[in-house]
C-alpha positions as CSV (number, residue, x, y, z in Angstrom):
1,M,-16.1,-8.5,-27.8
2,Q,-19.1,-8.4,-30.2
3,I,-22.5,-9.9,-29.8
4,K,-21.7,-12.5,-32.5
5,D,-19.0,-13.9,-30.2
6,L,-21.6,-15.0,-27.7
7,E,-23.0,-17.6,-30.1
8,A,-20.5,-20.1,-28.7
9,F,-22.6,-20.1,-25.6
10,Q,-25.9,-20.8,-27.3
11,N,-26.1,-24.5,-26.4
12,V,-24.3,-24.7,-23.0
13,P,-26.5,-26.2,-20.3
14,F,-26.4,-22.9,-18.3
15,L,-28.6,-19.8,-18.6
16,C,-26.4,-17.0,-20.2
17,W,-27.5,-13.4,-20.9
18,V,-26.4,-9.8,-21.3
19,K,-28.4,-6.8,-20.2
20,D,-28.0,-3.2,-21.1
21,E,-28.0,-0.1,-18.9
22,E,-31.8,0.0,-19.0
23,W,-32.0,-3.7,-17.9
24,C,-33.2,-4.9,-21.3
25,Y,-31.8,-8.3,-22.5
26,L,-29.5,-7.7,-25.5
27,W,-28.7,-11.4,-25.8
28,G,-29.9,-14.7,-24.2
29,N,-29.0,-18.3,-24.9
30,R,-31.4,-21.1,-25.5
31,A,-31.5,-22.1,-21.9
32,I,-32.7,-18.8,-20.6
33,C,-35.2,-18.5,-23.4
34,E,-36.5,-22.0,-22.5
35,L,-36.9,-21.0,-18.8
36,A,-38.8,-17.9,-19.9
37,G,-40.9,-19.8,-22.4
38,E,-40.0,-17.2,-25.0
39,D,-37.1,-15.2,-26.6
40,V,-35.9,-12.8,-23.9
41,V,-34.0,-10.5,-26.3
42,G,-35.5,-7.0,-26.4
43,K,-37.4,-7.6,-23.2
44,K,-37.0,-6.6,-19.6
45,D,-37.6,-8.8,-16.6
46,N,-40.9,-7.1,-15.9
47,E,-42.1,-8.2,-19.3
48,L,-41.3,-11.9,-18.8
49,I,-43.0,-14.8,-16.9
50,W,-40.9,-13.9,-13.8
51,K,-42.1,-10.3,-13.7
52,A,-43.0,-10.7,-10.0
53,N,-39.3,-11.0,-9.3
54,A,-38.2,-8.2,-11.6
55,E,-37.5,-5.6,-9.0
56,T,-35.0,-7.8,-7.1
57,L,-33.3,-9.1,-10.3
58,V,-32.8,-5.5,-11.5
59,K,-31.6,-4.4,-8.0
60,N,-28.9,-7.1,-8.2
61,D,-28.0,-6.0,-11.7
62,K,-27.6,-2.4,-10.7
63,E,-25.4,-3.3,-7.8
64,V,-23.0,-5.2,-10.1
65,L,-22.9,-2.4,-12.6
66,A,-22.2,0.2,-9.9
67,S,-19.5,-1.8,-8.2
68,G,-17.9,-3.3,-11.2
69,K,-17.3,-6.4,-9.2
70,P,-18.6,-9.9,-9.9
71,S,-21.5,-11.1,-7.8
72,F,-22.2,-14.7,-6.8
73,I,-25.8,-15.0,-5.5
74,Q,-28.9,-17.0,-5.5
75,E,-32.0,-15.5,-7.2
76,Q,-35.5,-16.8,-7.1
77,V,-38.0,-16.7,-9.9
78,D,-41.5,-17.5,-8.8
79,N,-42.7,-18.4,-12.3
80,S,-40.9,-20.0,-15.2
81,Q,-41.6,-22.7,-17.7
82,Y,-40.6,-25.2,-14.9
83,G,-42.5,-23.4,-12.1
84,K,-40.7,-21.9,-9.1
85,A,-36.9,-21.9,-9.6
86,T,-33.9,-21.0,-7.5
87,L,-30.9,-20.0,-9.5
88,S,-27.2,-20.0,-8.6
89,V,-26.0,-16.9,-10.4
90,C,-22.8,-15.1,-11.3
91,K,-23.1,-11.6,-12.6
92,W,-20.3,-9.4,-13.8
93,V,-19.5,-6.3,-15.9
94,D,-17.8,-6.6,-19.2
95,E,-17.7,-4.7,-22.5
96,L,-19.7,-5.7,-25.6
97,D,-19.8,-3.7,-28.8
98,G,-18.0,-0.9,-26.9
99,R,-20.6,-0.7,-24.1
100,R,-20.1,-1.6,-20.4
101,L,-22.9,-4.1,-19.7
102,V,-24.1,-6.7,-17.2
103,F,-23.4,-10.3,-18.1
104,G,-24.8,-13.3,-16.3
105,I,-24.6,-17.1,-16.1
106,S,-26.6,-19.3,-13.9
107,F,-28.1,-22.7,-13.4
108,V,-31.3,-23.9,-11.8
109,I,-30.7,-25.5,-8.4
110,P,-32.5,-28.9,-8.4
111,K,-35.2,-29.2,-5.8
């Protein structure tokens, strides 16, 4: 798969993203960029509005990359464009442009 293949997910009503081995966003769809209030591509979680939660988010990413198994969890972001948000998240490992990376898809659980 190549990064251009992800454009089909640009307008889905879920947050979709891909992170590299250094936990930098290589791709993010409109929904995750709206939640962040900015384009996430080229940034790490500790550079975004939810930086207070970055350590936990990256810990979960590392576990998925190390195990190679999908993870179905809830993650919390204390700050977003919509305030505090709880996310239902699926993370998994796949290949993109010849690299083994962490993919994610999630949605905000309504309050």
